[in-house]
C-alpha positions in Angstrom: -8.9 -3.9 12.6 -6.9 -3.6 9.6 -7.0 0.2 8.8 -5.1 0.4 5.6 -7.1 0.1 2.4 -5.4 -0.1 -1.2 -7.7 1.5 -3.8 -7.3 0.1 -7.4 -9.2 1.3 -10.3 -9.4 -1.2 -13.0 -10.5 -1.5 -17.0 -9.5 -4.6 -18.8 -6.7 -5.7 -16.3 -7.5 -9.8 -16.5 -3.6 -10.4 -17.3 -2.5 -8.5 -14.0 -5.2 -8.4 -11.5 -4.9 -11.8 -9.8 -1.3 -11.4 -9.8 -1.5 -8.1 -8.0 -4.1 -9.0 -5.5 -2.1 -12.1 -4.4 1.0 -10.1 -4.3 -0.7 -7.4 -2.2 -1.7 -9.9 0.4 1.5 -11.8 0.7 3.1 -8.4 2.2 4.5 -8.4 5.9 2.2 -5.5 6.7 -1.6 -6.5 6.1 -3.9 -4.3 3.6 -7.3 -4.6 2.5 -8.2 -3.9 -1.4 -10.9 -2.3 -2.9 -11.4 -2.8 -6.7 -13.0 -0.1 -8.8 -14.1 -2.0 -11.7 -15.5 0.2 -15.0 -17.4 -2.7 -16.6 -14.3 -4.4 -17.9 -15.5 -6.5 -20.9 -12.4 -8.6 -20.5 -13.9 -10.3 -17.4 -11.6 -8.3 -14.8 -14.5 -8.5 -12.5 -15.2 -12.2 -12.4 -11.7 -12.7 -11.7 -12.2 -10.6 -8.5 -15.4 -12.4 -7.4 -13.7 -15.8 -7.8 -10.9 -14.3 -5.5 -13.3 -13.0 -2.9 -14.5 -16.3 -1.8 -10.6 -17.2 -1.1 -10.0 -13.4 0.6 -13.3 -13.0 2.2 -13.6 -9.5 4.1 -10.2 -8.6 2.7 -11.0 -7.9 -1.1 -13.8 -5.7 -2.0 -15.2 -4.9 -5.3 -17.3 -2.1 -6.6 -18.6 -2.5 -10.4 -19.6 0.5 -12.3 -21.1 0.5 -15.7 -18.7 1.9 -18.3 -15.7 3.8 -18.4 -16.1 6.6 -16.2 -12.6 7.6 -15.5 -9.7 7.6 -12.9 -10.7 10.4 -11.0 -14.3 9.5 -10.4 -13.2 6.0 -9.5 -11.2 7.1 -6.9 -13.5 9.7 -5.4 -15.8 6.7 -5.1 -13.1 4.6 -3.4 -12.4 7.6 -0.8 -15.8 7.8 0.2 -16.3 4.0 0.4 -13.3 4.1 2.8 -14.4 7.0 5.1 -17.6 5.3 5.6 -15.5 2.5 7.0 -12.6 2.6 9.7 -9.7 3.0 7.5 -7.1 5.7 8.5 -4.6 5.2 5.6 -6.0 4.8 2.1 -3.6 4.3 -0.9 -4.0 4.7 -4.5 -2.3 2.2 -6.9 -2.4 1.0 -10.5 -3.1 -2.6 -11.4 -0.5 -3.1 -13.7 2.7 -3.6 -11.5 4.2 0.0 -12.8 3.9 0.4 -8.9 5.6 -2.0 -7.0 3.3 -3.2 -4.1 6.5 -3.8 -1.6 6.4 0.2 -1.6 2.9 0.1 0.0 4.9 -0.3 3.2 7.4 2.5 2.7 4.3 4.9 1.8 2.7 3.7 5.0 5.9 4.3 7.1 6.0 7.8 5.7 2.5 8.6 7.4 2.6 6.4 10.2 6.1 7.0 11.6 7.6 10.0 9.8 4.8 12.5 10.1 3.5 13.0 6.5 0.0 13.6 5.9 0.4 12.2 2.4 3.0 10.2 0.6 3.7 10.2 -2.8 5.6 7.5 -4.8 7.9 9.6 -6.6 9.8 9.0 -9.8 11.5 12.5 -9.7 13.2 12.8 -6.3 16.7 11.4 -5.5 16.7 7.7 -5.8 13.6 7.5 -8.0 13.5 6.2 -11.6 11.6 5.2 -14.5 12.1 1.8 -16.4 10.9 0.6 -19.8 10.3 4.0 -21.1 11.5 5.9 -24.0 13.4 9.0 -23.7 10.7 10.9 -25.6 8.1 9.8 -22.9 10.6 10.2 -20.1 11.2 13.6 -21.1 7.8 14.8 -21.7 6.6 13.6 -18.3 9.6 15.2 -16.6 9.1 18.7 -18.1 5.5 18.4 -17.7 6.2 17.9 -13.8 8.2 20.9 -13.9 5.7 23.0 -16.0 3.2 22.1 -13.2 5.4 23.0 -10.2 6.1 26.5 -12.0 2.4 27.3 -12.6 1.2 26.2 -9.1 4.6 27.1 -7.3 4.6 24.0 -5.4 8.0 21.8 -4.4 6.4 18.6 -5.3 8.5 16.9 -7.7 6.1 14.2 -9.1 2.8 16.0 -9.3 1.3 13.4 -11.5 2.1 10.3 -9.7 -0.6 8.0 -9.0 1.1 6.1 -6.1 -0.2 7.9 -3.1 -1.0 7.2 0.7 -3.7 9.6 2.4 -3.9 9.8 5.9 -7.8 9.8 6.9 -7.9 13.3 7.8 -6.7 14.4 4.5 -9.8 13.1 2.8 -12.1 14.0 5.5 -11.2 17.7 5.0 -10.9 17.8 0.9 -14.2 18.7 -0.5 -14.4 15.5 -2.8 -17.5 16.5 -4.6 -15.6 19.7 -5.6 -12.7 17.8 -7.3 -13.1 18.5 -11.0 -10.6 16.3 -13.0 -10.5 12.7 -13.9 -7.0 12.1 -15.6 -3.6 13.2 -14.7 -5.2 16.5 -13.8 -7.0 14.5 -10.8 -3.5 13.8 -9.5 -2.4 17.2 -9.6 -5.6 18.5 -8.2 -5.6 16.2 -5.2 -1.8 17.0 -4.3 -2.3 20.9 -4.8 -5.4 20.9 -2.7 -3.6 18.9 0.1 -0.9 21.3 0.0 -3.2 24.4 0.2 -4.9 23.0 3.2 -1.5 22.8 5.3 -1.2 19.1 5.3 2.4 17.6 5.2 3.5 15.8 2.1 6.6 13.6 1.7 7.9 12.3 -1.7 9.2 8.6 -1.3 11.7 7.4 -3.9 10.1 4.6 -6.0 11.2 2.9 -9.5 8.2 3.2 -11.8 8.2 0.3 -14.3 5.8 0.7 -17.6 3.4 -2.3 -17.7 4.2 -5.5 -19.4 1.0 -6.8 -19.8 -2.4 -5.2 -20.8 -2.9 -1.8 -22.7 -2.0 1.6 -21.6 -4.6 3.9 -20.7 -2.6 7.0 -21.1 -4.0 9.1 -23.9 -3.4 12.6 -25.3 -6.5 13.9 -24.3 -5.9 12.9 -20.7 -2.3 14.6 -21.0 -3.9 17.9 -22.6 -6.1 18.1 -19.5 -3.3 18.1 -17.1 -1.6 20.9 -19.1 -4.6 23.1 -19.3 -6.0 22.2 -16.2 -3.5 23.4 -13.9 -4.8 27.2 -14.5 -8.4 26.1 -13.2 -6.6 24.2 -10.1 -4.5 27.3 -9.4 -7.7 29.5 -9.0 -10.1 27.1 -7.7 -11.7 28.0 -4.1 -11.3 25.1 -1.5 
């Protein structure tokens, strides 16, 4: 039984998704994949369905109607995983900004090095960002410092979207109480995990900005993160 599941939310990722699926399935450590597709009008869901005949029982698809947000996609995926026998549940983007090979290092941090959550981090020693202009790098870096100062946590990359959870973490978090959908969702999940006493380890990665497809980042999502930290800090577990 494979107990490792990679959750990948998609919206208009036809340029990337087949290559991503094939790359993950070629890794020396075996993973299953769950795609949460928010009704992509470009046919992303149809590409996945065609691949499912090739990767039977390894590639799974949940189709939702409309763009419902990153956070709700992951919460849906977490619940889906917990209904099955997965012990390591991963978050990853579809656009190759996260290197699929790093899934193995994130898994090792939880499976062999005692972490309950491992984070693919841009801002620890050895981490890096490629193909961003200096303005975006500085904005992201100082936003991370801001979040750490408000929440008083040592996590360097609080908005990272490349994460591995041990099953017990997601079983303990009250998933229906998670409030945010964008960058603040990532902050809220990490802060909640920390407050519950779980061990977090940051694994250095090189984040490479997407080459194909369109970025989903918006100023609204960024503002949500900056303002949401105060709500996150004061919420009850």
